[in-house]
N, C-alpha and C positions, 0 to 999 in steps of 0.2 A: 696428678690424672689427668689424662685432657677427656674436657666431655665431648659427645657429640651431638647434633640435632637430627633428630629422628626425620623422615621424609613427613612424616604427618604433622608435625610441629612446622614445616618449613611452609607445609601448606595451610596451615593456623596463620601464622606470619602472614604472607602474602595476602588470603582473603583479611583479615584484618590490617593490612595493609593500605589496599584497597576501597575497604569502608574508611578509613582516616583521609583517605585521598579527594574524597568529593566535594565537589565546590560549597564553599557558605553558601546556603538557602537549598541546596540540594536542587537537582537539576528540571525535576519535574514538581509541581502545586501537588502537595500532600499526596505524594506518590512513592512507596518504595517497592523496594524489587531482593528479591534474595542474591547475596554477594556469592560468587565463586572462584576461587582464586585461579582457576586454568580459561582460556580457552574454549569454544566448542570446535573440536577438530572435523573438518571433510575429508574426505579421500581424494587425492591429486584428480584424478574423472570430476567428480562431484561438482569442484573445483572450476575443474576448466571449464566443465556446463557453464557455471556461469559467468564465466568471463563472455561466453559466445553468446549467452543468452542479451547483454545488454544492447548490441547493434539489432540483434532481430525484434526485442520488444520496439525500437524506435523506427522501423521499418512495418510494424505492427499498428500501432500509433499514426503516423503518417498515414497508414491504408484509411482508419477508422475517420480520419478526419476529411479526405479525398472523399470515402465514399459515403457519410452525412454531407457533404456541399454536392455530389450532383445527387443525389438522391432533391434535395431541397432545390434543385434548379429543372431536375426532370429527366437527368439524361440515366437515371436509374432510378427503382419504382419506388413513389409517394410514402409509403405505407412506412420505410425504416427514418423519416426524418420526423411523419409521425410520431414515431415513437421514442424517438428523444429528444423530442420538444416538448413530450406531457407534461404539464404542470410547471413550465416552463413562463414566468411574465413576458410579455410582447418584449418590455423594457431591454428586458436581457437579452433575449433574441436579437435584438433591432444591433445592441449596441459590438455583442460577439460577431454576429455575421458584415461588420463592418470588412471593406477590404484592405484596411492596417491590418489585422490580424489572417491574412491571406497565407497559407502555409505554417502557423507559427504552432508551434507544441508545444507540450511540457519540456522543461529542458531536465527536472527531475523524473527520474520513472522508478518508481518501487514498487515491484510485486509482490505481494505475501506467499511464499511456497509454505505448502507442507511436507514435511519430507517422508515421503513413505516408504515404503518398502521397494516400491517399483522408481522410486528418482523423484521428481517434485511436478507439486500441483498446482500450480498457481490457482488461489482463490478469487482472490481483484490484484487492478493494478491501480495505485496512486500516486498521483501527481504533483499532489499537496501532502506530502507523507510529513509525522511528529517524527520523532527519534533521529535526525539530521547531528543534532548536538550532543545528543547521547553519546553514538556509534562516534562518535572525533574523540570525545571523552574518555569509553572504553579503548577505544583502538592506542589513545598516549597511555593510557595509565599500561593497560596490560602488556605493552612494553616494555614499559620499565621493571615489571616485576615476571617476566616471561622473558625474557632477550634471547630466547632461542627459539620463540616461536616465528613462524611463517605466518605475520599478519596475510590475511586477504586485504589488500590496499593499505598496508603499511602503516607506523607508524601515524603517519598525517593525512591518509589516501582521505578522508572526510573533509576534510578542509582545502587539501589540494582541489578538492573538485568541487565542491561549495564557491570554492576561489574564482573560480574558472567562469562560473555563470555568463558573465558580462565583461567576458576578457582581459581574466585581471582585476578589473574595477571597481569598488567597491559600489554599496546600493543601499536602498533602505529597505527589512525589512519590515512588512508593514503585517503587525499579529493582531487578531479580531477580539471582542472580550467574549465572544464566546467560544476561544481558542487558546484564552488565557493559561489553559493548563502549562501550556508547550511556547509558555513564556521564560519562563529561568532558562532552559538548553539553549534556545536561540542570544538571550542578551550571551550567556557564559561565550558557543558561536562568535557572536558577532566581536565581543573583546579579547580573542582566540587572533581575527586573522587581523592578516599582514595590512591588509588597505583599510582604509573608511568605511565599514560595516556598521549600520544603527536600526535597534528598533525601536520600530514608531509603532503608535496608534493605530490603527484602523478605522478608527471612526471622526480623529479629527486631523488625520495627517493634510499637511500640506502641502502641492507639487511645489519644488523645489530645480525643477530637473534631474536632481539626480533619479538614476535606476531603482525598480523596485523590483523585491523578491517577496510573491504573495502567500502570507500564511492566515488564508482566510476561506470558507468555505463562498461557494455562490450563493447559496440559498438566504444567505447572512445580508447580499450585498445592500438591500434597501435601507438598512440600520447605518451600512457603513459608507458615508458618508466624502471622506477620504482616502476611500478605496476607487470609490466610483467616479472620482474627480482623476484619480490615476491611472485609471481605466481608459478613459477620453481622450488625455493625453499620450496615453501608447497608442490611442487609433491613428491619433495623429502625428504617428513617428515623432514628439517631442521629447519622446523617455521612451525606455525597452521597461521591461512590466511580464515575468514568468513566473508561473503558469499563465497561460492567456486565460482570458475571462471565457473560457466554452465550455460548458455546461456539458455537451454532448461528448466530449473528452473526458467526461469524469464520470459516466453511466456503467453500473454493471455489467447492463444487458448486452454488453460489447460480447462476452462470451458465449451470450445464446444467439444472436448476428453472426460470428462467426461458422457456428454449427448450425446456421441456418441454410435450409438444402438453395432457394433460392439464388443465393449470394454466392452457392459454391465456386463456381463459375469465376465471379469477381474477382473473390479475397482468392482465388488462384492465378489469376490474371495480374494483382497487386502487390503482390509475396511472393511468386512462382511457388511450386509445385513442392519442391524439399523445402522450404521456410514455411508451408503452410502444415506440410506433417509434423514438422519439431513441432511447432507453435499446437498443434491436434493431439500432443502426445504429454503436455500440460496444461492446457485448458480442458476443465471438466465438462462432462457435458451437461450443457444449462439451458434454459427456456423461460423465456417472456410470460410471466401468468395474465392471458391476455384471456377476458371471460366469453370470450367470444368458442362457440361451441364449433369442433368440425361437421363438415357434411355425417351425411348419414353412410357413405361409404368410406368414410378418413377417418382417422386415429391420428392425435395429439403424436408423433414421432418417439419410440420410443419405449411410449409409456403407457402404449396399450391402451388408453382413454378417449374419449371425444370431447371431454368437458372436465376443466383443473377441479371441481368440487367432487370429480369420486375416487381424487383422494385421500378423501376423508374415510376410507373403508380399509386401505391401506393397510395390510397386515405390517406388524413390526418388522419387519425383515423385509416390507418392501418400502421402511420408508427412509434409505437409508440418502437421504436427500435435502438438502436444505434452503430455507426461503430467507430473503432478504431482499430487503431495501433495496432499490435499483441504485438510486445517488438522489441527490439535491432534494436533502431534507436533512432535520438536525438530527435525525434517528439514524440515518443512513452511513456511522461509523462509528471506528470502537466498538463492533458486535450489538451492536443495542437494538436493532431490528431484528437478529438471527434467531431463528428456531431451528432444530436438528431434528427431524421426524424421526429417527429410531431413541433419539433420547428424551420423548416427548408421551405422553398419554393421550390415550386417541381423541378424548375431548381438547389439550392445549394442542395438538397435530388440526382439527376441525377448525380450531378456535380460529389457527392461525390463516389456515387456509381462505378463510371468509374476509379474515382481514388483507390480505392481499388482491383478494378478488372484489373485495369492497372500494379498496384501493386503488385501484387502478387507473382512474382517467386525472388523479393529481398527481399519483407517487405510484405508478408501477414499479412490479415486484421482481424476481426473479427470482428460479428454482435451480438447483443443481443439486449433482449426484456428490454425496458424500467421500469422502476419501483417507480413510485413516490414517495417522501421522504413526511412523514405525520407533517401536520401545527405544530410549536410550537411557543411561543410566549414566549419573555427570556430579560430582562432585559441589558442594554448597557450604558456608558454614552457617552453624546452627546459634544462631547471637543468646540462644538460652541455655546452650548444656559449655557452649565456649570451645563444641569439636565439629571436624569435617564432619558431616555425611555426603550418602549416595543417594541423590532421590532419581526413582525411574519417571521419567518423560518421557511429552512427544513433543518436537520443534517445528515450532515457523521459524521459516528463517527470511531477511529484510535485505534483501540486495540494493544501492541504493546505486544509481545511473547517473552520472551528469553528461548530458549533451550539450558539445560544445557550440560557441554561438554560431561557429561558420561551418558549414559541412556537419558529415553522419559520426564523427567521430567522437564516444559515447566513454567516459571512463569510469571503472566499477571504485569509486572510494571507499567500501568498506561493506562486511554482509552483517547486519544484526540477528545474533540469535535467539528466541524466547522460547526456554526449554518448561514446557506446563508440568505439575503432577498428572500423569498418567491417563486418572479417570474424568481427567476434563476432556471433554469435548469441544470447543471453543477454546482454540489457542490465542491469547493475545495477552498483552502485558498485564499482570494480576501481582497482589502482592503475594503470594506461594509461588511466582515464578519467578528462574533463576533468568536474567537478561548478561548475555557476554558478547563480544566480538568473536568472529569464528576465525580462523586458523586452517595451515593446510596441514594434511600429517606430513611427518618426516620420513 
């Protein structure tokens, strides 16, 4: 008698094989996720949009850098640089504004995109992102277990992209203690590279003439003697370092400055109107939570209020808004400072607004329109039952773009999908989320 393996059994075997293939010690410190047998499939149109987004985001980041520097020099309104410099120590701003950093922009760009019923919404851009090693591993493993899948980036896209950051040469990856949860994935990635890559401690690093990839946050720089020495060597041209030590490049308030009416013509000149419209379609309406009241004859655009404190009286339906720190703070990443208005009680929302207002001089907050994710269904292996189940969820997409050292070429190395249970408003890595690479629908 010939026994046939059912489709469900094949799915179980794939998921179990993926789980067993995890590197010894894992890829994240003490973090787990739900294992799925299948990549997350995007339409051809969505995949094409992601391919085109990389060069556009690079152009946007170059415009951000230019606008900041022009503001600082006085050829654009000084209030732009004042916002971006708030809360930054003078020593960092002095180092960051050295001529050696002129025109330098991050060589890794990772937007956080919410997949909505109307396309993509970019909640932020990350130039020092986690997940590079994880996504590289997922690409490789999911291609093995799904050979027919058309993975975005292919089975080696992340390794190729990351390995190209310094023209094919190896480098030292400086990981801080504060970022140590991600050390395992970077060590795995370094061991996979064809050229010589090494993970080093950002606290005790000794400059050796090798190029440096930064995996630490700039608010932590006073505690990172080795990283600061690497930054000083990069400014002198002795080594290359990316992402550059430019704190203004890592502020979420750029989405608010992008929508600022006084800067509209500036953005149009730097981006061109077609690119400006494309970005307007994905950057949600945003505001810097500045406690200054508008004049009696004016209101804050699109909110209809003169002071952000008036938001405390917003009804639940009016609170389709998100509050979060702009940057340069230990709570500005990993959704630690995020408050979603419609998901909070009136008291919680009022407290969050007051905290944002009081925090303004040292750690500004931004306010964004909330866009709900599209509901999807995706299979996963329930380890308790040993069965494949379908989870109803919402998706955050993280495409990884690698900027080549010379020219404007951008490589899309891969796309990580984080599928969170549908009742979760904040979409990020969590133990009950599914993490998979993205493929294109056949």
